[in-house]
N, C-alpha and C positions, 0 to 999 in steps of 0.2 A: 183605317176604314177597310171593310171587306173589300177585297179585288184590288187592294193597292200593296204591293210586295216592298217597295223602297221609295223613300223620298229624300233627295238631298238637298240642302240649303246651302248655296255656295255664296260665299261672302270674302272679304279680306282678312288675310292673316296680318297681326300687328303684335311685335313683341316690343312693347315700349313701358316705362313707368308710368306713363300718363294714363294708361288704360289698364284695366283687370288683366291678370295673368292668364286667364281662359282665352283671350283674344290670341294668344300665340300658339293655342293647341291646334294641330293641324285638322284633327277630327274631334267630334264630341257626339256621343250618342243621346239622343232625347228619350228618356224613358216615357212608355206610353202612360196615360192616365186611366185609373181604373182597370188595369189589366188582371185578368183572371188567371192566367196560366203563365208558365216560364217563357221567355223570348225564344228558346230553343224550338218551340213548336212552330214557330213563324219562318225560320229558316236561317241559315248561317249569317248571311249579309243583309237581312231584311230589317226594317225599321225605319226610323227617322234620324238623320244625321246633319249636323252643321259641319261643313267641310270648307276649311279656311285656306284660301288661295294666296299665296305670296305675292304681291305686284305693289308697285311703287317703293318708296323708301321702306326698308324692313325694319327700322327701329324708331320710327317716328309715326305719329298719328296726324294725319294731315286732313283739312276740311274737305268735303266732297267736291267743292268747285275747283280743287286744285287735283283732282283724281284723273281728269280727262286724257292727259298725255299718257296715262299708264293703263288705259282701258284695253287696249290691244294684248298687253301682257297677261290681264286677267283672263281674256277670252282664250289665248293660247293655254293658260295653265288650266282653265276650265275643261277646255277641249281634251287636254291629256287626261284628266281625272275621269271623263264622262267614257272616253274609249278604254281606260283600263278597267273601269267597274263594269263596263259591258261585258269584256272577257271574263272577269271574274264571275259575273252573275251567269253567264253563258255556260260556265263549267259546272255551276251549281244547279241551276234549273232550266237552262237552255239546251240540253242535250248537246253540248260543246258550240253550240251555234251563238254568236253575240245576242245579248239582250239589249235593244235599243231603247231609249227613253221614249215615252209616249207623248210628252211635251216638254218644253222649255217656258218657264213663266218668269218674266221680268218684272220686278218692283221699283217704280221711280226712274226718272229719265236715264241715269247712268246705267243700271242694270238692264233698263230696255234697250238701250245701244248695245250692250253686252249681248243680250239675249237673241237680238237680232241676227248679230255676226255669227253666234253660236248655232242658231237656227239654220242659216245658210249652209255652215260648214258641215253640220251632221245631216242636214235634210231632215229635219222632224218641224212639226208644228210648233208655233210660238204663240205664246198668250200673254197680254200685258194688264198690268193695273198701274195707273199713273199716280194715285193718292194725291199728289199735288203737282199742278200743270204750270209750266213755264209760261205760257202766254197770258194765263189769268194771272199770274205772279207779275208779269211785266206792267200789264194794265193798271193793277192796283198800286204798284211803285211809281207810274207815271202819274197816276191822279193825285198821289201825295205830294209831286213836285218837289221833293228834297234833293234828287239827284237827276242829273241829265240821262239820256238814254245810254251814252257811252260811259258813264260812270256807274250806271246799274250793270252793265255787261261788264266792266272791268271787275266788279264786286261779286257779281253771281255767275259770270260765265253764262249769262242767260240765252244768248243766241246759240251757243253750243248745245245747251240744254234743250231749246226748242228745236233744233235740228234732230236732236237724238230722239225727241217724240215724234217728230214727222217720219223719222225711219221706223218706229215701231208700228206707225199706221200702215206704212208700206209693207212691212214683213209679218204683222201679226193675223193669225187666223180669227182670233177673238181679242177683244177688248173688254176686261171686267170692270163695272164702275159700282159704287155704293148706291147711288141714285140716279134717277133719270135726268135731274138737274144737271149733273156732271156732263151728261152727254149733250143736252140742248144748250146749256149755257157755257161750258168750257171747251169740250171737244169740237164743238162747230167753229171755235176760232180759228182752227187749224186747216191749211191747205188740203191736207190729205183726207178730210172727213167732211162729209155734208148729210146731214139727216134724210134730207129729201131724196138726194141721189142714192143713198143706201137702200131706202125703201123701194125705190124703183129697180134697183139691180137685184134686190132679193125677190121682187116680183118677177122679175124675168127669169131668174134661175129656178123659180117654183113652176114656172110655165114652160121650162126648158128651151128658152129663147135665147139667142146669143147675146152677149153683153159686149162683143166687139173689144174683147180684150180688157175690159174694165173690171176692177175689183175693188171691194171694200171691206175692211174687217167687221166682223159681226159684233156689236154691242150688246152686252148682257149686263143686267143690272142684278147683283147678288150682294145683298148688305153684309157688312161684317158680322161674323159670329161673337157670341158672349157666353161667358159662363155663368148659369143660374142655379146650379145645383146647391149652392150654400145660401141662397137667399129663402127666407122663409117670411112670406107676407103677413102683415100685422092682421089681426082680428081683434076686434073690439074698438074702444075709445078711450078718451082721456079721463073720464070719470072712473071707469073700470081701471085704468091703470093706476089711479090715485088711491083707490081702495086696496089695491095688490101691494102698493108700497107701504101703506098703513100695517098692512099685515106682516111685515117684516120681510118682503121679497127684495130682490138685489136693487140698489139704488140707480136713478137715471143716468144716463150717459153724461159726462161733464158738458158736451156740446150743447145738449137740450138745455141744461142751466144757462148757459152763455147766450143763447138765443131767447128762451122765454123770459130773461130778466128784462127785456125790451119791452114787453107786452103788458098792458093793464089788464086784459082779459086772455090769458095763455090757451083757454078752452077753445077759443073760435077757430074755424078751419083756417089752416094756413096755405096761403098762395106762396109757392116757392119758385125763386128764380136763381140759377146757378150759372153765373157766368163772369169772365174777367171784365173789368171796367173798360169796356172797348166801345167807342160809338156806335159800331157796326151791331153790337148786340142789342141796342134799342131800349136800354133801361130807363132812361128818362121819360120816354113815351109811356112806359109800364107804370112809373111812379104817378105821373100826370094823370092817366086814366083810373088809377086807384083814387087818387085824391079828388078828382072831380066827381066820382060817383058814390053819393052819400050811402045809398044802399048796400053796396059793396063794401065801404067801410064800416059799416053796422054790423055786417056778417062775418067779416073775415079779417085776418092778420095779413100782412105782406112781410116775407123773409128775403133778403138779398145777400146771397152769398158771394162776394166778388173778390175772390182771392185773399191774399194775405197783405197786411199793412202795418207798419209800426208808425210811421208819421207821414201825413199827407203830404208834406213839404219835400219828402224825401222819394216821392213816387215820380215817375215819368211825367212830362207835361200833359200829354194826351190823358193819361188815366186819373192824374190828380184833377184836372179840369172836369173831367166827367164825374168824379166823384163829388166834388165841390156843388156843382150842379144838382146832384141827388139830394145832398144836405138841403141845398137852399128850397128845393121842393117840398121836402118834408117840413122845413119850417113854414113855407108858404100856405101849405094846407092843413098846418098845425096836426101832423100824424103822429106826433110823439104818443107812445104807447101802443101805437098800431104797424110800426115798421122795425124790423131788427136788420141791422147791419154789422155784424160781428166782425171784429179786426182779424182775428185769426182761426184757422181751422186746418186740421191734418187730414192727409187723404184718407185715412183710415175712419174719419169721422163722416165722410160723405154718405155710406150706407145708413148711419144713424140718423143724418138730416132727413133722408128720404123716409126712414121709419116714422121719425116724428111727424113729419107732414101728412103721411098716411093715417096715423092715430087721430089726428084732429079731423080726419075727413076732407084733408085738403086738397089742393090742385097744383100740378107742376105747370109751369109756362115757361116758353122759349119764345120770345117776341122779336128776335133778330129780322134786319131788314132780309137778309138773304142767309140761310143755313144749308151749308153743302151737304151735310148728312143729320146730325142731330143724336148722337149717342146717348145723351143724358136723358132723352125722351124715353129710349127703350129702358135704360137703368131705372127710371122712375115708375115706368109701366111695371116692372118686375116686383117692385115694392108695393104694388097696387094702388098708384096714383093715376088718376085721369089726367090728361093734359090738354093745354091749350096752346097752339103753336103756328108760327108764322105759315102763310100759305106759299111762301116762296122757297122751293129747293127740297131737300130731302125729307122734311116732315109730311110732305103729301104722299111720298111711298111709305113711310111709316105708318101714317093714318090708315092708308088704304088696307094695310096688312092688321093692325090692331084693332081699328075701329073703337078707339077708346077715348074719344075727346072732340074736341072743335078746332078748325083752322080759322085763322083770322088774317086781316089784312094789316100787317105791322105799321102802316102808316097812318091807320085810324084808330085813335085813342077811344072813340066810342065803340068800334068793334071789339077791341080788347076788353073793355069792362062789361059789355054785354055778354060776351063768352064765358068770362069769369064768373059773373053774377048768375047765369044760367045754371052753371054747373055747380056752384056752391049753394044756390037756393033749391035746386030741384033734387032731393036725395034720391029718388027713383033713378033719374039720368044719371047721377053720380054714381051709384051702385051698379047700373047696366055698363058704364065706361070702365069701371073698375074691373069687373067681371071679365069683359072683353079683352081687356089687356092681359090679364092673368091668363085666359084661356088660350090666346093667340101667342103669347111671348115666345113660345118653343120654337116658333118659326124665325126666330133671330138667334137660335142656338148655334153653338159650333157644329153638333152633328148635322143639323139641318143645312147649314151653310156647306159643309162638305159633301153631303148628298146632292144638293143641286149643283156645286162645282164639278162633282165628278161627272153627273149627267151631261153637262154641257161640253166637257172634254171628249165624251164619248162620241159627241156629234161632230168633231173635227175630223177631216179626213186624213187617215194614217199616211206617214210619210217615212221613208229610210232610204239609205242608199240602195240602188238599183242591184248591185252586186251580191248584197246579203239576201236579196231574194232569188238569187239563182245559184245558191249552195256554194258560191266561190268564197268560203269563209276562211280560208287557210292561206291567203294571200301573204300575210305578215308573219309567216312561219319563217323561223330562222334555219330550218333545214335545207341542204343543197342535195337531197337524194335524187335518183334518177326519176321516181315517181313524181316528185315535185316539178321537176324540169318538164316533164310531160303534161303535167296539169297546167303549167305556165303557157306551153304551146296552145293547149286547148282554150285556155282563158283569153289570149291574144286572139287567136283566129276567130273566136266566137264574137268577142266584145270590142275589138278595136278595128276601126275602118283604116285600110290602107289607101292612101290618096295622094296625088301629085299636087292638085290644088287644094282639096278639102274645104272648101268655102260653101258651096251649094250642094245639097244632098238631092240626089236624084233616084229614082227608082224606088220611092218610099211608099207604105201604106199610109193611111190617115194618121195613124199613131205614131208615124215616124220610124217604123221598123222596116227593114229591108224585105222585099217579097222572098219567097223561099228559094226560088230559083237563082236570083242574084246573090243571096246569103250563101247558097251552096257553092256557087262559082267562086266567090270571094274567100270562102273558107278553104277550098282547094289551093287557091293561089297563094293564100297566106301560107298554107302549110309548106307548099314548095318553096316559097321565099325564104321561110324561117330555115328549112333544112339547107337550101342553097347558101344562106347566109353564114350558117354555122361551119359549111363545108369549105366555103370559099374565103372568108374573111381571114387574112393573115393574123397570126398571133402577135399582136402588138400592145403596147401598155395603152390602157384607156378603151381597148374595145371589149365588146361583150363576147366572153368566151364560151363554149359549149358547156353545158350544164350550169350556166350562171342563172340568176334571177334576173327577170326583167321588170321594170326597166333598170338600167344600171345605176341609177341614182340610190337604189337600196342598198348598194355595196361600197358606197363613198363614205370616207370619214367626215367629209365636210362638202356642203353644197353652197356653191357661190351663185348668187342671183345678180346678173346685170340688169339692172333697171334703170338705166340711163336715158332720160328722155330728151335726146338731142339726134339732129339729123346724123346721119353717117359722114357727112363732111364737115359737120361742126361740133364733133366731140365724141359720138358714139362708136367710131372706128378706132380713134386713137385710145379711148377709154378700155375697150375690148382688148387691144393689143398689148396696152400697158398692165392690165390686169393679168393676161396671160403670162406675161413676161416675170410679172411679181410672183408667182408660183409655179415656174416652168419645171422645177424638179418634183414637186408634189403632183403637177397635172401629169407629167410623163409617167408617174408611178401609178396612176389611177385612183390616188386617194382623194383628190378633190373632183367633183363634177361640177357642171355648169349649166345653168338655165339661164336663157335669154327672155326677158320679159319686157314686152313693148307694146305699143298701139298698132303695130304693123299687123296686116293679115298674112297668111302663109305664103302667099305668093310675093309679097314684098319682102318677107323675111329670107325667102329663098334667094331673091335677087340680091339681098344684101349679102348674105353669104359668098354667092358667087362673085360679087364685086370685089369683097375681102379675101378672096382665095381661102375661105373657110369651109370645113366640112360640117355637113349636119351632125356628124358623130362626134365634132369637138364640144357639142352639147348634149345633155342628157335630156332636157325637155325644152320646148318653146311655148311660152304663154303670150297667146296672140290675141289681137283685137280687145286689148286693155283688160283681158280677163274673159272675153266671150268664147275663146277657143284654147284648147290645150293639145299639143303634139309631143311626140317622143321621136327622136331619130332612129331610123330604121338601120337594122345592119346591112341589107343589101340596097345600099344607096342609090345605085345606078337605076334600079326599076322603082323603088319606093323610098324616097329620102325621108318621108315624115309619116308617122303613125298616129292618126287622130284618136282621141280617146272618147268614144260614144257615150260610157258611163258618165262623163264629166257633163255633157250637155242635159241628161236627166236630172243632174244634180242640181244644175243652176236654173232651171226652167221655171220655177215657181213663180207664178204670177207674170210670165212674159206675156206681153200684149199682141206679139205677133203681127198679123197684117193690120189689124185694127190700129196699133201702135204706130205702125210705119205709115199709114195713111194720115195720122193726125200730125206726125212729124213732117210729112210733105206739105201739109197745109200750113204749119208754123214757119217752114222754110220759105214758102211763097210769101207769107206775111212780111218777111224782114226785107223784101225787094223795095228799092227806092229809086224813083223816076225810071220805072221798068227795067232796072238794072238788078240782077239776081245777086243777092249777098251770100246766100246760103243755098247749096245744090247738092241732091243726094249723089253719093258716090257708089254707084252701082257695081263698079270693078271690085271695090275693096269690102263692100257689105258682105255679111254672111248670115246664115240662120239665125243666129243668136248676137248680132251686132249689125246695127244699122248705121252706116257711116255717111258723113257729109263733109262736103269741102266747103271751107270759109273763104269765099274770095277776098273779102275785106275785113281782116280779124277785128279791126278797131270800129266797124260800123254795126256790130251786132250787139244786142244786149248781152248782158252777163249770163253765163250758163245757167246760174242759179234762177234766173227768171225763166228759162226752160224747164227747169226742174219742177219750178213752182206751177208753172202751166200745166204739166202733166199730171201733177198731183190733184189739182183743182178738178182735173177731168177724170180722176180715179184710174189713170194708167201709171203702174207701177214700174219704174225702170231706173237704171243708174246712168245719169249723162256725165260723159267724161270729155272735158276739153283737152285736146292733145296736140301734139305737134308744133307747139309754140304758138298755139292758137289757130292754127291753120285747118284743123279738123275736130270734128265732134263725133265721138263714138257713143252709141246708145245700146246698153247691153242690160241682161237681166238685172233686177233691183239689187239681189245678193250676190252678184258676180263682180269680182274686181281681181286684180293680179295678187292683192295679198291673200284674198279669200281662195285663190288658185293654189296657194303655196299651203293653206291649211288643207286643201283637198289632197294635195300630195302627201301630206302627213297621213290623213285619213286612210288614204286608198294604199299607199305604199310603204307606211311607216317611216316616210322622211322626218327625221329628227329635226324639229325646228330650232333648238338649241345649237345645232351644228350647222346652222344656216347663216351666211352673211350676205346681205343685200347691199349693193353697189347703187348708190344714186348720185345725182347731181345737187347743185345748191336749191334748185327748184326743179319742177317737173309738170307733168300733167295733173290734173285736179284730183286724182286719186293718188297723189303723191304723199299725203300724211299716212295713208295706211301702210306703206312700205318701210317708213321708219321706226313705229312703235312695235312691241311684242317682245317675246323671248329670244329672237334672233337677234345677230349683230347687224349693225349698219355701218358703212363707211360713205361718208360724204365727200364727193370728189370736188374739192373747192375750185370755182373758176368755170365749171360745167355747168351749162343751162343757167348761168347767171342773170341773162338779159332778160329771159321769159318771167321772171320772178314777179315783178309787180302786177303783170297783166293777168297771168292765170291764177294767182293767189287771190286776186280781187274778185273772184268768182265765188268765194266763199262767203257766209254770212257773218264768219267770225274770224278773228286773227289766227293765222297759223300758230302763233306762239301759245295760244290757248290748247293745243291739242299735241304739240311736239315739245318735248323736252330734251334740248340739245346737250344738256349736261348729265345725261344718263350715262352710266357705264357701259352700257351696250352701243354707244354711238361714238364714232370716232370720225375726226376730220382730217383730211390731207391738207399740206401747205398749197399756197398758190403755184401754179405751175409745176405740179407734182410730176415725179418720175415713178418708175416701176419700184424703185427701191423705197420711195416713200410710201407707196401703197404697202409694201412688205413692212414696213415699220408700223404702220397703222394696225395691220393685222396681228403683229407681235403684241402691240399695246393692247388688243383685245383679247389677248391670249388665245387667239386662234392658231397662231403658228408660234413656234418656238425661236428665241433669239439665237 
């Protein structure tokens, strides 16, 4: 399409004899249809590509239900591809500046989950199409009563799928559906979407009135596109066709003969139904309506294309039962010679079946109780067939566009018979409906679909990392020239806040920026601090030396992330000490850097370091408040021990509810009180601009955090609720912020290679624990650490932890119980991080 330079379709790479060899190809270019000129005219890397990302078992195709533990690995691989491609396109068409994606579009629940994490990591708009939704599927399976809820979840991992779909509502700017029915009947089943609240919020936005931190994705109906260029609608009738055949023209298609052999009078108009023998398709009501209406029987024949069968006894119970019911109805109403029900047809026969019905001046009918979309209605219209369709679901939208038939109540056989008789008997109405369908069918074409799609994307508010807008696009350069060092100094002084506490922002304008005088003062202080640090810091291993890049993690061979969710006295301190001892040699050489990732705020972090006699420069970075804040260690630690990354806040602030969210959380905390005793209270000392913290006075007395998450979603407040510190604290941070997402930010911002990262965790941890284990990085599980908190915090999920963590992954190692520093080193050697 004009205006689109490149489209990448990201999927899984599989090299297995179970699938075609092309599934193992890393990249596949899709040739454009009807291209007039050579591809070179578009650009060197332009066009549409399938890009296959390796994740999960490399040589085995596995069902989508078993892919959940490997989703983080896909996200990391996709992130790497997008960043590399943005650089390539920047060199080709961006004057050397990275060309960022306009949007990320996820399809189905697992890709929606991936797209949400990618959207947060890249800070670009997300779009989602569900196609098939988990809550709707769960309801249908429960109604069938063949499996219990636990059995359904075990088979389909349905609760993890539903949580992924809830996350897509949290993260998406826009959700695209095929019909209005999908919005009103399926999406409204979710906590994160309410059609009435959505309309109210849209109205407030249009009037420029505050929504108090609430947000809802925009629901947009765009029907799927179809190819119509190969379809030639039939002109003429059966008599003309018979004369043509007698003149020696080509014989009729085989499927025509197969159908017409059922009829006593094959020239009568054909009522065509094309559906599998499923009770939901309501074919028995159609046959009954036809049998009960004598005028309809005299004017028309009925054709039922119900899939393929060899022997009814070999069909599934439900399908066989329905087919037998139809045969009994045919016998009851003596419809022999008036109803066709061929046993076999090929997919290539379907167009010929439509053509046959159109030649007889027939009608296509879809009498389903509920039809989510109705693709066959569009196909039939393209061949010149008027339609009679259910008034429940997608056909309503199709009829609104095509205006080529009548809608009926599928529960009323009289309504069905009347509509069919009206179209078959009234030739003027039939011709008008046929004409309208052919005239409007282009509105369901792929070009029309793409035009509508692109116009909706253009309405999304553009987002990208803020540093890309400030011409700071050469931070990832490998050069260490003096000019680069000066540029780093400028970048640090302009864009990073030096702070002792770092939790509350003061002296800010409405948009969060520092006022000019304060910024000037901080700039001067930062420059002086940097120069003093370079001059005064003794040359020792692990320190930032003059002329080196900032931060130090850019120069490390490996980065060790300590994300052990234990109290300092209950495992954290000892874990840090043993990890340091395990790699003392590499640490002294400066080849390994460290990041401390906890639920602590920066004040608690500083207290921990002081208590353990550790220096801030023992770590390259600090992920605080469960991912709500990011700091680096400062060179001049006497004055400025920590450096806060201001760009990080702009990166995670998407849909942050601010004060509106805080007030709602306070009301929730008050509602948990029992007998005037407060169970949950706000922790103002540890709260920050992007993290609202609450103390839990009685961990066993509050509802699970998943209930708080659900409550916030129902009120259209998008946030990430983290239960931490063994259940004694709750951190509420931006919806796409987390400790694992902070690691992806460091890759994006500073080029920290995620494959060179090792994350140390306990046996359990805070409720964001699962995100720290999966991905392309390595993980070391410290056996015996955080083992007591396991049952309590893991119960806060709506699905078992085993659904999302694969402990047999080659990227995960476990230490023995009562491990020593040498045991940790052995685990690292087993992961091939260190050489034995």
